[in-house]
N, C-alpha and C positions, 0 to 999 in steps of 0.2 A: 092705154093710160097706166095699169098698174105696174107694167112692166117699165115704165117712164121714171115712177114712182121707186120702183125698187132699183135701177141706175143710181139715182138721187140717192138713194138711201146708201148704197154701198159706199158711192163718195164720200159722203158725211161720214161714214163711221171708219173708211183708210184715213180720211184727212183728221178725223179725231186723234186715231192711234198714232199717226206720224207726229202731229203737235202734242200728244202726251210722252210718246219712247223716243220719238227722235229714229225710230227703225225706219229703213227706207220703203217708198212706194212701189216699187216695181216687185220687191219680195212679198209684200201684204198683199197688192190688188190682184196680181196675177191670177193666182190660187182661187181666188174669190169669182174671176170673170170666168175660168174654165170650169170649176165646178157647181159654182153658187148659178151664175147667172147664164149658163152654158152656152159659152161665147166659144167658136171654135178656136183652137189653139193659136193657130197663125194670126187671126186677127184679133186675139188678146193679144198678142205678143207686140205689134204694129199700133193696137190703139195704146196702150200700156205705155209704151215709149213716147207718145205724143202727150197723153198725160201727165208723164213723168217730168217732161220737158216744160208742161207750162207751170207746173206746180213749185219748180226749183226757181222760177227766175226771181219771185218778190225775196226769197232769200239770199239769193246769188247778189242782187243790186244792193241789198243789207251790208252783205260782208265786203264787198268792194269801197262801199262809203267808209265801213271801220277799219279799212288797210288791213283786213284779215286773209289775203289772198296774195299767194307768192305765184305773180303772174309768170314767169318763167318756167315753174313745174306745169304750170297750166298748158304752154304751150307744146313743153315737151310730153307732157301726156295724151295732148291730143295730138301730135304729130305720131304717135303709134297709137292711140282709140279709133281715129277716124277711119284710116286703113284697116284697121282690126275688126270695125263694125260692117265695110264693106266685105270682108271677106265674111263674115258671118252670116250676112243677109244673103250673099250670092251661092253660100253653101245649103243654107237654106232653102233656098229656089228652085238648087241642083236637087237637092234630096225631095221635093213638090214633084218637078220634072222626071223624076224615077218613078216614085212612089205614089202621087197623087195624095189622097188624102193621108195617107200613112204618115206623112211628115207631121200631123199631129198628135199621133202616139210617140216619133220622134221626141217632140218638143216638150211634152210631160214629161219623159225620161230626164231630159238635160233639165229641167226645172225642178225636177225630183231631187237630183243629184244636188244642186244648187240650194236646195231646201233643207238640205241635211249638213251641207258644208258652214253655209252662211249662218244659220242659227247657233251652232257650237261654236263659230268662232266668237259670235257676239256674247255668248255667257261667258268666255274667257277675256274678252275684251279688258275689263277693267286689270286683270292678273297682268295682262300684256302690257299694258299701260305702266303698272308700276315697274315692272320690269325693266322696261327700255327708257324709262323717264330721265335718267341720267345719264344714257350709254350714247357716244359717239357715232356719227352715221356708220353704217356697215356696208352700203351700196352707194360709193361716191359716182358723181358725172350723170350726164345727159341723157347717156343711154339705156342706163337702168330704169329712169322714169319713163322713157321711151317704152322700153318694154313691159314696164306693169301696163300703160295705155294701151299696148297689142293685146295683152291678154283681157282687159275689162273689157274692150271694144267688141273684137272676139263673142265674147260670152254675151256682152249685148246685144248685139247684132242677131244672136241665133236666138234670146231669150228674154230679153228687156231687162234681167234681173243681172245688178253688178256694178251698175253707172254710180253709185255710192258707197256701197258695202264691200266690196271687192278692191277697191281702190282706196277705201280709208284703212280698210286692214292692211293692205299689203305696203302704204305708205308709213303706215306705225310701224311695220316690223322692220322696215328696211332703212328708215329716214328719219330724223331728230326733231320733226316740225312742232312747236307748241301746238298743243292741241284744236286752239279756236282757229289758227291758220291751216292745221290739217284740215279741219271742218271746212271753213271758208274756200280753200284750195279745190277740196273735193265738189263742192256743191258748182261751182263756178264751173268747173270742168265739166261735169254732170250735165250741164246745159248744151255744152257743144256737143257731148257723145250724144247723148239723147234726141238731140235736133237733129243732126244727121241721121242717127237709126231711123226716127220716126219718118223724114224725110223720103229715105229709101224705101221702108215700108209703105208709105202714100202711095208713090208712085208703082208701086207693082200691087195695089189695093186692098192692101193688108191691113187697113185703117177704117175702122167705122166712126167718123166723125161724128154721129149724134150720140154714139154712146160714150165719146169723150167729152163732148160739152156736156152730157146728164152727169159724169162723173164730177168735172169739175163744179158745177153748180153745187153740188152736195159737199165737195171738200174744202171750200173756200172756208165756209163759215165753221164746217168741221175743225180744220187746223186752228183757226181762230181760239175756237172753245179748248181744241186740245192743248195747244199753248196756254191758257188762261188756267188750265187742269194741273199743268204740268209741275207747278211749284205747290199744288196742295195734297198730292196722293203719292202714296209709297212705288216710287216710280221703278225702284229697282227690280220689286217682285212683280209688277205688272209686265215688266221687260222679260221677266223670266218665264213668265206663263206666256207669252205672246212666240217667245223661242220655243216653247215646248212644243205648242200648237203648230206651229210652222215645223219642228221636226217630223211630226204625225202626220200632218200634208205632205210633206216631201215623202214618206214613206207611202203613204196612200197613192201618191202619184207613180213610184215605180214598182208597184205592185200589185194595182188596181187591177 
């Protein structure tokens, strides 16, 4: 009973932080599952992917309704991210076949690297947005978007991290979409990517359904409260503090 309450509480806190700061669920939840709840890393990856799939559905429907989604970009990204995810998951299974439980150490190292890279990019996101605001696109064409999807899909397949943060930053760097369109397109594509990734992990037994349900029970009210508080608190500083904590967590994963 206490463990169930802890899982619901973790879901609530993660939902609260997502609603308040907009930081992606994968980058927040995965370290808590591994270090806080002591979930084996490979189970944490699969469960996190499924959790992210469900949490992004309401926002994706809202963006589709508002017309802030570039459907052709979503298709191009998915053409790269779906095979990328399949490659990433298969590589993970190959490592588990070769090294057994050593795959968990590999995942921790991979996530540790991402937790150093992603928060660093997030800290400079506003400066990057200002620099590219009036710049014409520098990577034209369908192939570039497919390439972005392939990179992100591969990373998400192995770690469940990056379905939002990595793609958002790459779209920001190489394409000049309006911010709302960038966010909406990224979220709708993440539904496809996390859906495929979580399905692959579920088939391989890497998902704990009870854990996912418990996290969702907490995350829904947490997300609603976070969205309500986001206009009433100094989000810039909270986001910076959160990024600093993620950097520390990433370093711990690499050197633990």
